[in-house]
C-alpha positions as CSV (number, residue, x, y, z in Angstrom):
1,M,52.3,-24.9,-8.5
2,P,50.5,-27.5,-10.8
3,L,51.7,-31.3,-10.8
4,D,52.1,-32.5,-14.2
5,F,50.8,-36.0,-15.3
6,E,50.8,-38.3,-18.3
7,V,49.7,-41.9,-18.5
8,K,49.2,-44.2,-21.3
9,C,46.7,-47.4,-21.9
10,E,46.6,-49.2,-25.1
11,D,46.2,-46.5,-27.5
12,A,44.8,-43.8,-25.5
13,H,47.2,-40.8,-23.7
14,F,46.1,-39.1,-20.9
15,S,47.9,-36.0,-19.9
16,G,47.5,-32.8,-17.7
17,D,47.8,-31.3,-14.6
18,I,46.5,-31.4,-10.8
19,I,46.4,-28.2,-8.9
20,L,46.0,-28.5,-5.3
21,K,42.8,-26.0,-4.1
22,K,42.5,-26.6,-0.6
23,R,44.3,-29.2,1.8
24,N,42.3,-31.8,1.0
25,L,40.9,-31.5,-2.4
26,A,42.8,-30.9,-6.1
27,Q,41.5,-30.2,-9.4
28,L,42.4,-32.4,-12.2
29,N,42.6,-30.9,-15.9
30,G,43.4,-33.2,-18.3
31,T,43.1,-34.6,-22.1
32,I,42.7,-37.9,-23.2
33,T,43.9,-38.1,-27.0
34,G,44.5,-41.4,-29.2
35,S,41.9,-44.0,-30.2
36,I,40.1,-47.0,-28.8
37,S,38.4,-50.0,-30.2
38,L,34.6,-50.1,-29.9
39,P,32.0,-52.2,-31.0
40,C,29.2,-50.9,-33.5
41,D,25.7,-50.9,-31.2
42,L,23.9,-51.9,-34.5
43,C,26.7,-54.4,-35.9
44,A,28.9,-55.3,-33.7
45,E,31.9,-54.4,-36.2
46,T,35.0,-53.3,-34.4
47,V,36.2,-50.0,-35.2
48,K,38.8,-47.4,-34.2
49,K,37.2,-44.1,-32.2
50,E,39.5,-41.1,-32.2
51,L,39.6,-39.6,-29.0
52,N,39.9,-35.7,-27.9
53,E,38.3,-35.7,-24.4
54,E,38.7,-32.9,-22.2
55,I,38.5,-34.0,-18.7
56,V,38.0,-31.7,-15.8
57,F,36.9,-33.4,-12.2
58,Y,38.3,-32.6,-8.5
59,L,40.3,-35.3,-6.3
60,S,39.2,-35.4,-2.3
61,D,41.3,-37.1,0.1
62,G,38.8,-38.9,1.8
63,I,34.7,-38.3,1.8
64,A,34.1,-34.5,0.1
65,H,32.3,-32.0,2.1
66,G,30.0,-28.9,2.0
67,N,30.0,-27.2,-1.3
68,D,32.1,-30.0,-2.9
69,N,29.1,-32.1,-3.5
70,E,28.0,-29.9,-5.9
71,L,31.3,-30.6,-7.9
72,D,32.3,-33.7,-9.9
73,V,34.3,-35.1,-7.1
74,V,36.5,-38.4,-7.4
75,E,37.4,-39.5,-3.6
76,I,40.9,-40.7,-3.4
77,E,42.5,-42.7,0.3
78,N,45.3,-41.8,1.7
79,S,46.5,-39.0,-0.5
80,T,47.3,-41.4,-3.6
81,I,46.0,-40.9,-7.0
82,D,46.2,-43.9,-9.4
83,M,46.0,-42.4,-12.5
84,D,45.8,-45.9,-14.3
85,E,42.5,-46.5,-12.9
86,L,41.4,-43.1,-13.5
87,L,42.3,-43.2,-17.6
88,A,40.7,-46.7,-17.5
89,S,37.6,-45.4,-15.8
90,E,37.2,-42.8,-18.3
91,L,37.9,-44.9,-21.1
92,E,35.0,-47.1,-19.9
93,L,32.9,-44.2,-19.3
94,I,33.3,-43.4,-23.5
95,R,32.8,-47.4,-24.0
96,S,29.5,-46.7,-22.7
97,D,28.1,-44.3,-24.8
98,Y,26.0,-45.0,-27.9
99,F,28.3,-45.6,-30.9
100,C,27.4,-46.3,-34.4
101,C,30.0,-47.4,-37.3
102,S,29.9,-45.2,-40.2
103,N,28.1,-48.3,-42.2
104,C,25.3,-48.0,-39.7
105,E,25.3,-44.6,-39.4
106,G,21.4,-43.3,-39.7
107,T,20.2,-46.6,-39.7
108,S,17.1,-47.1,-37.7
109,L,17.5,-49.5,-34.4
110,E,13.8,-50.6,-35.6
111,R,15.4,-52.6,-38.3
112,E,14.8,-56.3,-38.3
113,F,17.4,-59.1,-38.7
C-alpha cells in the first residue's frame, strides 16, 4: 500500500507516494509543481521558473547493495525520510541547470560586457 506525501517550500509543491519494494528499499514517485526564483545566467535578472518536474528515485535504509547501485538511490538512516530535505535537494538540482531569461534567450555567451 503506497504512502502518500505532500510538502511545500516557498512556492514549490512536492507530492506523490512512496511504495515499499523490499525490506529496506522503497520507490518514491512524485511531482514538483509551482515556481522558484532563478537568476538568468547571462544578465542575472531574477525571474520565476514554472515547475512541473516528475521525480522517481529509490530510498534505501542504509547502504544500497547489489543491483540497487544501478538505480538512482538516496540513502536514509533509521528509516527516517526528511521530505523537506529531499525537496530542497531537488530544487537545488533544478537551480544548478543553465537558465536564460526571455530577454537573453538566443544570445551568445561570447558577447562582450
